[in-house]
ROMARNU-833412 format. One record per residue (C-alpha): residue in one letter; x, y, z. Coordinates in steps of 0.5 Angstrom, whole numbers, padded with zeros to 4 digits, always signed. Layout:
<pts>
AXYZ
...
</pts>
This chain:
<pts>
M-0310+0127+0104
G-0304+0123+0104
L-0301+0116+0104
G-0296+0118+0109
V-0290+0117+0105
R-0285+0123+0105
A-0283+0126+0099
A-0276+0127+0101
P-0273+0120+0099
F-0276+0121+0092
T-0274+0128+0091
Y-0267+0126+0092
V-0267+0120+0087
A-0270+0125+0082
H-0264+0129+0083
A-0259+0124+0083
L-0263+0121+0076
A-0263+0128+0073
V-0255+0129+0074
V-0254+0122+0071
A-0258+0123+0065
A-0255+0130+0064
A-0248+0127+0064
M-0250+0122+0060
V-0253+0126+0055
L-0247+0131+0055
Y-0242+0125+0054
W-0246+0122+0048
C-0247+0129+0045
I-0239+0131+0046
H-0236+0124+0045
F-0240+0120+0040
R-0243+0126+0036
G-0238+0131+0035
G-0240+0136+0040
L-0245+0142+0040
A-0245+0148+0036
F-0250+0154+0034
E-0247+0155+0028
A-0242+0150+0024
A-0240+0147+0018
N-0242+0140+0020
K-0250+0141+0021
N-0250+0135+0026
L-0247+0139+0031
I-0253+0144+0031
F-0258+0138+0032
N-0254+0136+0038
V-0256+0142+0042
H-0263+0140+0041
P-0263+0134+0046
V-0258+0137+0051
L-0263+0143+0052
M-0269+0139+0052
L-0266+0135+0057
I-0263+0140+0062
G-0267+0145+0060
F-0274+0143+0059
I-0275+0136+0063
I-0270+0137+0068
L-0271+0145+0070
G-0279+0144+0069
S-0279+0138+0074
E-0275+0142+0079
A-0280+0147+0078
I-0285+0142+0080
M-0281+0139+0086
V-0279+0146+0089
Y-0285+0146+0094
K-0283+0139+0096
V-0275+0141+0096
L-0275+0147+0100
P-0281+0146+0105
T-0278+0151+0110
V-0277+0157+0105
N-0282+0163+0105
H-0288+0161+0100
D-0287+0167+0096
T-0280+0166+0095
T-0282+0159+0093
K-0287+0161+0088
L-0282+0166+0085
I-0277+0160+0084
H-0282+0156+0081
L-0284+0162+0076
I-0276+0163+0075
L-0275+0155+0074
H-0281+0155+0069
A-0279+0161+0065
I-0272+0158+0064
A-0275+0151+0062
L-0279+0154+0057
V-0274+0159+0054
L-0269+0153+0054
G-0274+0148+0051
A-0276+0154+0045
V-0268+0154+0044
G-0268+0147+0043
I-0273+0146+0038
Y-0270+0152+0034
C-0264+0148+0034
A-0268+0142+0031
F-0272+0146+0026
K-0265+0150+0024
N-0262+0143+0023
H-0267+0140+0019
N-0268+0147+0015
E-0260+0147+0013
T-0260+0140+0011
G-0266+0139+0007
I-0270+0134+0012
A-0277+0135+0013
N-0280+0138+0020
L-0285+0135+0024
Y-0285+0128+0021
S-0285+0124+0027
L-0290+0123+0033
H-0284+0125+0037
S-0284+0132+0034
W-0291+0133+0034
L-0291+0131+0042
G-0286+0136+0043
I-0289+0142+0039
G-0296+0140+0043
T-0292+0140+0050
I-0288+0146+0049
S-0294+0150+0046
L-0299+0147+0052
Y-0293+0149+0057
G-0293+0156+0054
I-0301+0157+0054
Q-0300+0155+0062
V-0296+0161+0063
R-0300+0166+0058
L-0307+0164+0061
F-0306+0162+0068
R-0300+0165+0071
L-0301+0172+0068
P-0307+0176+0071
L-0313+0174+0068
S-0320+0173+0070
L-0321+0167+0075
Q-0327+0166+0072
F-0324+0164+0066
S-0318+0160+0068
I-0320+0156+0074
P-0325+0151+0070
F-0319+0150+0065
I-0313+0150+0069
N-0313+0143+0072
L-0315+0140+0065
I-0309+0144+0062
H-0304+0142+0067
L-0306+0134+0067
I-0305+0134+0059
T-0299+0138+0059
L-0296+0133+0065
V-0299+0127+0060
L-0295+0130+0054
R-0289+0131+0058
I-0289+0123+0060
C-0290+0121+0053
K-0285+0125+0050
</pts>
């Protein structure tokens, strides 16, 4: 049951906003914060990797994975599922590396970890993201996973919006 609204215009807007947001964050980190690095004498360069990977990897690629069924409606369903899985996997890995960079920066500069609501929501979001992959995407008993799948999807979506 739909509202009669086509998804295509919204996906075009979402893609355009994603490109603009990624360009702005990259420009900000490179030109105003000194660049990006995994290893550097200036520890802020390590932290700069965090917003870039979290935005491009976790938020944009995770959103692309969600929208892939609307973006590619004519592609074979099995192919679309594979693209969906690959994009989610890349988003999860880049999100984990982004969190690692934040922890690495905090540990090397003596800043406490997990001291803000932002950090706790981030850990909760990526944890639920990983739990979805583990519990609901790998073969398990359907009797176990079906009651929880919609709840976990909803909680993860709300956390991503709050983040």
